[in-house]
C-alpha positions as CSV (number, residue, x, y, z in Angstrom):
1,M,0.1,0.1,-0.1
2,T,1.5,3.3,-1.3
3,E,0.4,6.3,0.5
4,D,0.5,9.7,-1.5
5,T,2.9,12.2,0.4
6,P,1.9,16.1,-0.5
7,S,5.1,17.4,-2.5
8,R,7.2,20.1,-0.9
9,P,7.7,23.0,-3.1
10,L,11.2,23.7,-4.6
11,W,11.7,27.2,-3.0
12,D,9.0,28.2,-0.3
13,R,9.0,31.9,1.7
14,L,11.6,31.6,3.9
15,D,14.2,30.2,1.4
16,A,13.4,33.2,-0.6
17,A,13.3,35.7,2.4
18,M,17.0,34.1,3.1
19,T,18.1,34.4,0.0
20,A,16.9,38.1,-0.8
21,A,19.0,39.0,2.6
22,L,22.0,37.1,1.4
23,L,21.6,39.1,-1.5
24,I,21.3,42.2,0.2
25,L,23.8,41.8,2.3
26,L,26.4,40.7,-0.5
27,L,25.9,44.2,-2.4
28,A,26.7,45.9,0.5
29,I,29.5,44.3,1.0
30,A,30.6,44.8,-2.7
31,G,29.4,48.3,-2.4
32,V,31.8,49.0,0.8
33,I,34.5,47.2,-1.2
34,G,34.1,49.6,-4.4
35,H,33.8,52.8,-2.5
36,G,37.2,52.1,-0.7
37,D,38.3,54.0,2.4
38,Q,36.5,57.3,2.8
39,I,37.3,57.9,6.4
40,G,38.9,61.1,7.0
41,I,38.8,64.2,7.7
42,Q,38.5,67.5,5.6
43,A,40.0,71.0,5.7
44,Q,37.0,73.4,5.9
45,A,39.1,76.6,5.8
46,F,42.5,77.9,6.4
47,S,43.9,81.5,7.0
48,P,46.0,82.8,5.1
49,Q,44.4,83.5,1.8
50,D,46.5,85.3,0.2
51,T,49.2,87.0,1.5
52,A,51.0,86.9,5.0
53,F,53.5,88.0,6.9
54,S,56.3,86.3,8.5
55,R,54.9,86.2,11.6
56,T,51.2,85.4,10.6
57,A,49.8,82.3,12.0
58,I,48.6,79.5,9.8
59,Q,45.0,78.5,10.5
60,V,43.6,75.4,9.4
61,R,39.8,74.3,10.4
62,F,38.5,70.6,10.2
63,D,35.3,69.0,10.0
64,D,36.2,66.8,13.0
65,P,37.9,67.3,15.9
66,I,41.4,66.1,16.3
67,E,43.7,64.4,18.2
68,P,46.5,66.8,19.6
69,S,48.5,63.5,19.8
70,S,48.3,62.3,16.0
71,V,48.9,65.8,14.8
72,A,52.9,66.3,15.1
73,G,53.8,63.2,12.6
74,H,51.1,64.2,9.8
75,V,51.8,67.8,9.6
76,R,53.9,68.8,6.8
77,L,54.8,72.4,5.4
78,D,56.0,72.6,1.9
79,P,58.8,74.5,2.2
80,P,59.3,74.1,5.9
81,I,59.2,77.1,8.4
82,S,60.0,77.2,11.8
83,G,57.5,77.3,14.5
84,T,55.3,76.0,16.8
85,L,52.5,73.2,15.9
86,T,49.4,74.2,18.3
87,V,46.0,72.1,18.2
88,T,42.8,73.8,19.5
89,N,39.6,71.5,19.2
90,R,36.6,74.2,19.2
């Protein structure tokens, strides 16, 4: 005696939802990899703009706060000048 068992569909709703979630995550990962490293700070303003005197302070304002201990190794002026580097987070 054979019993007829109901056939199960090849794809049910859970399989479709998991496949869609996996594809969305893979696209998000590909977007992050393709976009590259975009972390960093941007200079918003700087002065002097045109001409300056020998004792004029050079000021640069960034869009995020700066860690004072990390600045000294990353700031370079060309041509080199003598002076002191001061960081003020406002």
